[in-house]
N, C-alpha and C positions, 0 to 999 in steps of 0.2 A: 504494499499499499504506499501511496505517496500523498502527502497533504501540501496544499498550496494556499498561501494567504497573501492577498494583495493589500497594498496601502498606498497612500500618496495622492489619491484623487482629491478634487475640490473644485471651487469656482475660480476661474481666471478670466481676465479680459482678453479680447482678441489681440494676437501678437505676443502674448505672454508665454510662460513656460511652466511645465510641471514635470515632476519626476516620479514615476510609479515604481514600486518595488514589489517583488514576489518572492516570499521566503518559502523555501522548499524543505520538507522534512519527510522522514520515513525511509523507504527503500530507494534512496537517490541513486545508487549505483546502477539501477535498472533504466535510468532515464537516458534517452538519446536526444532528440531535439526538444526545444522548448520555444515558447513564443507567446503572442498576445492576439486576442480577438476583441472585437467590440460589437455592441448591439444597442440600437435605439428602439423605443417602443414601436411595435407594429412591423418591425423589419427583422429579417434573418440576421443571425450573427455573422459578421464578416471578418475575414482574416486580415490582420494588420502586419505582423512580422513573425519571422522564425529565426532562431539561432541554433546551430548544430553543436554537437560536442566539440567539433574542431574549431568552432568560432565563426563559421560561415554564416552569413546573414542574408535575408531576403526581406523586401518590404513591398507593400502594395504601392502602386504608383502615386497615389494621392498624398502619401506621407514621406516619400523619398526626399532626402535632403533636409527634413524637419525632425524626424524621429530617429533615435539611435537606441538599439537594443544591445545589452551586454549581459554577461553572466560571470559571476564570481563563484567558481566551484569550491573554492576553499571555504567560503562562508555560506554557501548554498543560497545565494540570492541572485535573482535576475532583475535587471532594471530596464525601464523604458524612459529615456529622456526625450521629452516632447518640447519642441520649440516652435516659435511662430504659429501658435495655435489659432485655429479658425473655428467659427461657430459650427461648421459641419463636422468638427472633431468631437462634438458633444456626444457622449455615449457612456454606457457602462462598459468598462474594460475588464476583460477576463484573461488571466494567464493560464497557460496549459502546459502540460509535460507529457511527452510520448515515451512510454517504455517500449519494450519489444512488441507488446500486443496491447492495444487499447489506448486510452487517453484519460488523463486526470485534468480536472478543472478547479480553479479557485472560485471563491464566492463572488468576486467582482468588486470594483471600486468605481464610483461615479466621477466622471469628468464633465464639467460644464463650462463652456466657453461662451461668455456673454458680457456685454458692456452694461 
């Protein structure tokens, strides 16, 4: 079993920055890739970014150049640094972790971008 706990969400003005964290515990040796999704009411959850065990990263086009994902395997934390935030980034953000089989999810943290 793997447990994921997100934090760092909040209210920020357009153009501002936020840093989300995802603390990982449990059978962490089983984890391969990790990343983030987001979801707004009435819409499907959408993929945001992935980071592999080797540190390789991928981002959805709309966040490239603004979001940066990183992982600290020593302290079992993944972070998402978000800059130049836009109102359309408003969503509940969920971290995930992929073991060999299946996927684990955190409970989510709300990000609201508004003036």
